[in-house]
C-alpha positions in Angstrom: 0.0 0.0 0.0 1.3 3.4 -0.9 1.9 6.2 1.6 -1.0 8.2 0.0 -3.4 5.2 0.4 -2.5 5.0 4.1 -3.2 8.7 4.5 -6.5 8.3 2.7 -7.4 5.4 5.1 -6.7 7.8 8.0 -9.1 10.4 6.7 -11.8 7.8 6.1 -11.4 6.4 9.6 -11.5 9.9 11.1 -14.6 10.7 9.1 -16.3 7.6 10.3 -15.3 8.3 13.9 -13.3 5.0 14.0 -10.5 6.1 16.3 -9.3 2.5 16.8 -8.7 2.1 13.1 -7.0 5.5 13.0 -4.7 4.6 15.9 -3.8 1.3 14.2 -2.3 3.4 11.3 0.0 5.3 13.7 3.4 4.1 15.1 4.0 4.1 18.8 6.5 6.9 18.3 4.0 9.0 16.4 4.3 12.8 16.8 1.6 15.2 15.8 2.0 19.0 15.6 -1.1 21.2 15.6 -0.7 25.0 15.3 -0.4 26.4 18.8 -2.6 29.3 17.7 -5.6 26.9 17.9 -7.3 26.1 21.2 -5.8 23.2 23.2 -3.3 22.5 20.4 0.5 21.8 20.4 2.6 18.7 20.1 1.2 15.3 20.9 3.3 12.2 21.4 1.8 8.8 20.5 -1.6 7.8 19.1 -3.5 7.9 22.5 -2.2 11.4 23.3 -3.2 12.8 19.9 -6.6 11.1 19.8 -7.6 11.8 23.5 -6.1 15.3 23.8 -6.7 16.7 20.4 -9.1 14.8 18.2 -11.6 14.1 21.0 -11.9 17.9 21.6 -12.8 18.8 18.0 -16.6 18.0 18.4 -16.8 20.4 21.3 -14.7 23.1 19.7 -16.4 22.8 16.3 -19.6 20.6 16.5 -20.0 20.6 12.7 -16.4 20.1 11.8 -15.7 18.4 8.5 -12.5 17.8 6.6 -12.4 16.9 2.9 -9.2 15.9 1.1 -8.9 17.6 -2.2 -5.6 16.3 -3.4 -2.7 14.1 -2.1 0.9 14.8 -3.1 3.4 12.1 -2.4 7.2 12.5 -2.3 9.0 9.4 -1.1 7.6 8.6 2.4 6.1 12.1 2.8 2.5 12.9 1.9 0.9 16.3 1.7 -2.9 16.5 1.8 -4.5 19.7 0.4 -8.0 19.8 1.9 -11.0 21.8 2.8 -12.2 22.3 6.4 -15.7 23.4 7.1 -16.7 24.5 10.6 -19.2 27.0 12.1 -20.5 27.8 8.6 -17.1 28.8 7.3 -14.8 27.0 4.9 -11.1 27.3 4.7 -8.3 25.3 3.0 -5.5 23.4 4.8 -2.4 21.5 4.1 -1.5 18.5 6.3 1.9 16.7 6.1 2.4 13.0 7.0 5.6 11.0 7.2 4.9 7.3 6.7 7.5 4.6 7.6 6.9 0.8 7.4 3.2 1.3 6.7 2.4 3.6 9.7 2.4 7.4 10.4 5.4 8.6 12.4 4.8 12.3 12.0 1.9 14.6 11.3 1.9 18.4 11.0 -1.1 20.6 10.3 -1.0 23.9 8.5 -4.5 25.0 9.2 -6.1 28.4 8.8 -6.2 29.1 12.5 -7.8 32.6 12.1 -10.9 31.1 10.4 -11.1 28.1 12.9 -10.6 30.4 15.9 -13.4 32.7 14.7 -15.9 29.9 14.9 -14.5 27.9 17.9 -16.6 27.2 21.0 -14.0 28.3 23.5 
């Protein structure tokens, strides 16, 4: 399976609310970086930290949050996902970067439009 296909599986699992499947795609040494300009964001270490301390908060912060991949760009073991985020009646574009090793994510970094997301966050 290609790195892009693994990333696609992650977005499908997230969209379905299947955090167990999502966690199975992450290595134990997984590191995720969310722009610190967003509420409760920062660096998360390991699948459980990321899922429990970031992803689990999204429904409270943005009850109608949706993310839709537009295009995947793969370069070696790095995948960039250009996507669209809809929350609070506003839509913005994003870029997410994944590093995949041995079929699992080892690194994730979001480059989200924090101004738009903050303007509609329930904080």
